[in-house]
Structure formats: C-alpha cells, structure tokens
Backbone as JSON Lines, residues from 0, in Angstrom:
{"i":0,"aa":"M","n":[95.11,115.63,54.79],"ca":[95.26,116.35,53.94],"c":[96.23,117.13,53.48]}
{"i":1,"aa":"S","n":[96.64,117.21,52.49],"ca":[97.76,117.77,51.95],"c":[98.19,119.62,52.28]}
{"i":2,"aa":"M","n":[99.1,119.95,52.02],"ca":[99.48,121.32,52.2],"c":[98.41,122.13,51.29]}
{"i":3,"aa":"D","n":[98.27,121.44,49.92],"ca":[97.3,122.25,48.92],"c":[96.06,122.21,49.5]}
{"i":4,"aa":"D","n":[95.52,121.24,49.99],"ca":[94.25,121.12,50.72],"c":[94.16,122.02,51.59]}
{"i":5,"aa":"L","n":[95.06,122.21,52.41],"ca":[94.81,123.22,53.63],"c":[94.78,124.73,53.02]}
{"i":6,"aa":"S","n":[95.43,125.17,52.09],"ca":[95.71,126.2,51.65],"c":[94.4,126.96,50.91]}
{"i":7,"aa":"V","n":[93.59,125.78,50.35],"ca":[92.13,126.3,49.61],"c":[91.13,125.92,50.63]}
{"i":8,"aa":"M","n":[91.28,125.61,51.86],"ca":[90.21,125.24,52.75],"c":[89.28,126.63,52.88]}
{"i":9,"aa":"D","n":[88.23,126.16,53.16],"ca":[87.02,127.21,53.41],"c":[87.49,128.19,54.71]}
{"i":10,"aa":"G","n":[87.29,129.44,54.55],"ca":[87.7,130.48,55.62],"c":[86.96,130.47,56.77]}
{"i":11,"aa":"G","n":[85.73,130.02,56.67],"ca":[84.8,129.91,57.82],"c":[84.92,128.62,58.39]}
{"i":12,"aa":"K","n":[85.84,127.65,58.09],"ca":[86.23,126.3,58.54],"c":[87.32,126.33,59.31]}
{"i":13,"aa":"C","n":[87.5,125.57,60.36],"ca":[88.9,125.12,61.1],"c":[89.29,123.6,61.44]}
{"i":14,"aa":"I","n":[90.44,123.13,61.76],"ca":[90.64,121.93,62.26],"c":[90.84,122.18,63.53]}
{"i":15,"aa":"L","n":[89.88,121.53,64.31],"ca":[90.38,121.22,65.8],"c":[90.88,119.84,66.24]}
{"i":16,"aa":"Q","n":[91.65,120.19,67.2],"ca":[92.42,118.72,67.54],"c":[92.52,118.85,69.03]}
{"i":17,"aa":"L","n":[91.66,118.21,69.49],"ca":[91.28,117.84,70.98],"c":[92.3,116.77,71.74]}
{"i":18,"aa":"R","n":[92.59,116.64,72.86],"ca":[93.2,115.56,73.25],"c":[92.24,114.23,73.39]}
{"i":19,"aa":"G","n":[92.77,113.3,73.07],"ca":[91.69,111.95,72.91],"c":[91.05,111.75,71.89]}
{"i":20,"aa":"V","n":[90.73,112.8,70.95],"ca":[89.84,112.83,69.79],"c":[90.57,112.7,68.45]}
{"i":21,"aa":"R","n":[90.24,112.36,67.49],"ca":[90.74,112.67,66.1],"c":[90.45,114.12,65.82]}
{"i":22,"aa":"P","n":[91.53,115.09,64.82],"ca":[91.24,116.03,64.36],"c":[89.81,115.88,63.73]}
{"i":23,"aa":"F","n":[88.91,117.15,63.46],"ca":[88.07,117.3,63.0],"c":[87.76,118.67,62.31]}
{"i":24,"aa":"F","n":[86.87,118.93,61.25],"ca":[86.39,120.04,60.94],"c":[85.22,120.72,61.9]}
{"i":25,"aa":"S","n":[85.14,121.9,61.93],"ca":[84.56,122.58,62.51],"c":[84.32,124.21,61.85]}
{"i":26,"aa":"D","n":[83.05,124.89,62.26],"ca":[82.74,126.09,61.68],"c":[83.6,126.72,62.73]}
{"i":27,"aa":"K","n":[84.18,128.04,62.43],"ca":[84.96,129.14,63.18],"c":[83.63,129.76,63.98]}
{"i":28,"aa":"Y","n":[84.0,129.93,65.33],"ca":[83.21,130.84,66.08],"c":[83.36,132.38,65.82]}
{"i":29,"aa":"D","n":[82.41,133.03,65.88],"ca":[82.6,134.58,65.59],"c":[82.68,135.3,66.94]}
{"i":30,"aa":"I","n":[83.97,135.62,67.34],"ca":[83.8,136.13,68.96],"c":[83.17,137.69,69.07]}
{"i":31,"aa":"T","n":[82.83,138.15,68.17],"ca":[81.98,139.36,68.15],"c":[80.56,139.06,68.64]}
{"i":32,"aa":"K","n":[80.14,137.82,68.6],"ca":[78.59,137.39,69.03],"c":[78.72,136.89,70.52]}
{"i":33,"aa":"H","n":[80.07,136.84,71.15],"ca":[80.33,136.3,72.64],"c":[79.68,137.71,73.39]}
{"i":34,"aa":"P","n":[78.99,136.99,74.75],"ca":[78.37,137.93,75.46],"c":[79.54,138.99,76.31]}
{"i":35,"aa":"K","n":[80.84,138.36,76.36],"ca":[81.89,139.06,76.76],"c":[83.03,139.8,75.88]}
{"i":36,"aa":"Y","n":[82.42,139.72,74.6],"ca":[83.41,140.56,73.57],"c":[84.02,141.59,74.1]}
{"i":37,"aa":"K","n":[83.01,142.33,74.58],"ca":[83.42,144.09,75.18],"c":[84.61,144.01,75.78]}
{"i":38,"aa":"Y","n":[85.04,142.89,76.5],"ca":[86.08,142.97,77.48],"c":[87.44,142.6,76.75]}
{"i":39,"aa":"L","n":[87.54,142.25,75.29],"ca":[88.78,141.91,74.81],"c":[89.36,143.31,73.97]}
{"i":40,"aa":"S","n":[90.5,143.15,73.95],"ca":[91.3,144.31,73.28],"c":[90.85,144.49,71.98]}
{"i":41,"aa":"D","n":[90.22,143.31,71.19],"ca":[89.85,143.65,69.69],"c":[88.74,144.6,69.82]}
{"i":42,"aa":"F","n":[87.87,144.73,70.8],"ca":[86.93,145.56,70.98],"c":[87.33,146.95,71.31]}
{"i":43,"aa":"D","n":[88.02,147.08,72.41],"ca":[88.65,148.21,72.48],"c":[89.85,148.05,72.98]}
{"i":44,"aa":"K","n":[90.87,148.85,72.67],"ca":[92.3,148.83,72.6],"c":[92.63,149.25,74.08]}
{"i":45,"aa":"K","n":[91.74,149.89,75.1],"ca":[92.06,150.19,76.38],"c":[92.15,148.78,77.26]}
{"i":46,"aa":"N","n":[91.56,147.82,76.86],"ca":[91.35,146.67,77.48],"c":[92.49,145.49,77.3]}
{"i":47,"aa":"A","n":[93.9,146.11,76.52],"ca":[94.75,145.31,76.51],"c":[95.52,145.39,77.68]}
{"i":48,"aa":"F","n":[96.14,144.23,78.05],"ca":[96.86,143.96,79.13],"c":[98.27,144.45,79.03]}
{"i":49,"aa":"D","n":[98.99,145.34,79.66],"ca":[100.2,146.07,79.5],"c":[101.05,145.28,80.47]}
{"i":50,"aa":"I","n":[101.93,144.43,80.39],"ca":[102.73,143.62,81.06],"c":[103.56,144.26,81.75]}
{"i":51,"aa":"E","n":[104.35,145.38,80.78],"ca":[105.38,146.32,81.41],"c":[104.89,147.1,82.67]}
{"i":52,"aa":"K","n":[103.6,147.76,82.3],"ca":[103.02,148.63,83.27],"c":[102.77,147.92,84.4]}
{"i":53,"aa":"F","n":[102.28,146.52,84.24],"ca":[101.94,145.91,85.24],"c":[103.16,145.39,86.42]}
{"i":54,"aa":"L","n":[104.42,145.02,85.9],"ca":[105.63,144.52,86.4],"c":[106.09,145.66,87.14]}
{"i":55,"aa":"S","n":[106.06,147.1,86.5],"ca":[106.85,148.25,86.97],"c":[106.13,148.96,88.26]}
{"i":56,"aa":"N","n":[104.69,148.51,88.5],"ca":[104.07,149.06,89.66],"c":[104.93,148.99,90.89]}
{"i":57,"aa":"K","n":[105.35,150.0,91.88],"ca":[105.9,149.89,92.86],"c":[105.0,149.98,94.18]}
{"i":58,"aa":"L","n":[105.41,149.46,95.1],"ca":[104.63,149.63,96.31],"c":[104.71,151.05,96.94]}
{"i":59,"aa":"K","n":[103.9,151.77,97.15],"ca":[104.08,153.23,97.53],"c":[103.44,153.29,99.0]}
{"i":60,"aa":"L","n":[104.48,153.45,100.27],"ca":[103.91,153.57,101.51],"c":[103.72,154.91,101.95]}
{"i":61,"aa":"K","n":[102.9,155.2,102.82],"ca":[102.54,156.45,103.42],"c":[103.28,156.62,104.68]}
{"i":62,"aa":"G","n":[103.44,157.91,105.25],"ca":[104.35,158.1,106.43],"c":[103.83,157.18,107.62]}
{"i":63,"aa":"N","n":[102.53,156.98,107.68],"ca":[102.2,156.12,109.2],"c":[101.76,154.79,108.79]}
{"i":64,"aa":"D","n":[102.08,154.08,107.66],"ca":[101.88,152.69,107.47],"c":[102.83,151.88,108.22]}
{"i":65,"aa":"V","n":[102.38,150.76,108.63],"ca":[103.34,149.84,109.64],"c":[103.72,148.75,108.79]}
{"i":66,"aa":"Y","n":[104.84,148.46,108.43],"ca":[105.23,147.33,107.79],"c":[106.26,146.36,108.57]}
{"i":67,"aa":"E","n":[106.52,145.22,108.13],"ca":[107.81,144.33,108.35],"c":[108.61,144.06,107.38]}
{"i":68,"aa":"V","n":[109.8,144.03,107.63],"ca":[110.94,143.6,106.46],"c":[111.22,142.22,106.6]}
{"i":69,"aa":"Y","n":[111.42,141.66,105.73],"ca":[111.92,139.76,106.03],"c":[113.23,139.76,104.86]}
{"i":70,"aa":"D","n":[114.25,139.27,105.52],"ca":[115.42,139.18,104.76],"c":[115.33,137.97,104.16]}
{"i":71,"aa":"L","n":[114.96,137.35,102.9],"ca":[114.82,136.19,102.55],"c":[115.94,135.63,101.8]}
{"i":72,"aa":"S","n":[116.83,136.69,101.81],"ca":[118.4,135.87,101.18],"c":[119.01,135.13,102.02]}
{"i":73,"aa":"K","n":[118.95,135.06,103.13],"ca":[119.57,134.3,104.29],"c":[118.51,132.93,104.81]}
{"i":74,"aa":"E","n":[119.26,131.78,104.86],"ca":[118.55,130.77,105.25],"c":[118.04,130.76,106.79]}
{"i":75,"aa":"E","n":[116.59,130.63,106.95],"ca":[116.26,130.62,108.34],"c":[116.93,129.2,109.06]}
{"i":76,"aa":"E","n":[117.22,129.88,110.24],"ca":[117.63,128.74,111.28],"c":[116.35,128.08,111.88]}
{"i":77,"aa":"T","n":[116.48,126.75,111.82],"ca":[115.53,126.13,112.49],"c":[115.71,125.99,113.98]}
{"i":78,"aa":"T","n":[114.57,125.92,114.64],"ca":[114.48,125.82,116.21],"c":[113.68,124.48,116.76]}
{"i":79,"aa":"E","n":[113.72,123.48,115.68],"ca":[113.27,122.43,115.92],"c":[114.26,121.37,116.43]}
{"i":80,"aa":"P","n":[114.08,120.54,117.39],"ca":[115.14,119.63,117.8],"c":[115.48,118.6,116.99]}
{"i":81,"aa":"S","n":[116.77,118.28,116.7],"ca":[117.0,116.95,115.9],"c":[116.97,115.85,116.52]}
{"i":82,"aa":"P","n":[116.8,114.71,115.81],"ca":[116.47,113.58,116.44],"c":[117.8,112.97,117.17]}
{"i":83,"aa":"S","n":[119.05,113.29,116.92],"ca":[119.98,113.23,117.7],"c":[120.15,113.68,119.08]}
{"i":84,"aa":"D","n":[119.26,114.94,119.42],"ca":[119.26,115.35,120.66],"c":[118.78,114.63,121.83]}
{"i":85,"aa":"G","n":[118.21,113.41,121.58],"ca":[117.68,112.49,122.74],"c":[116.3,112.72,123.07]}
{"i":86,"aa":"Q","n":[115.52,113.4,122.02],"ca":[114.09,113.83,122.41],"c":[113.28,112.76,121.96]}
C-alpha cells in the first residue's frame, strides 16, 4: 500500500503483522466489549498504574519487627576449597 492508501483506509480496519505471517487486513477489536474492560484505565482513571507511586514505596518497620541486614556492596568471600589445596 502507498501512503495515500493508508491515509484513506477504513477506520474500522487495521493491518496486523505477526511473526512468520505476511501482513493482513483485519477488523479492529472493540475493547469495550472485552469481559475485563472494567480493569483498564480507559474505563476508570483509578485503574491507571502510577509508576512514581510504586517506586516511592518505602519499607516501614514496626518496633518489634525482626530483620537482617545484608551488605551487598562487598563481594562475599567463598569458603569452598580451591583445586590447588590438594583436595
């Protein structure tokens, strides 16, 4: 298709390109008819994923919580014997 053909293409059609198959025309799918449409942000803006809010969550510990601290900045020493140790 030329650029002119694409610009006047029917709005209810699309061109699908899948791996291993030549591109083909298809009818567009109306997402409002999908059973899980209510979970999309198009349905309700409160369903939108806020990456900034997700990444800013900090772990909040209570006074009686037990936890361990690991220092991952230092390379851990191995306790396995090397082949030159005669074993």
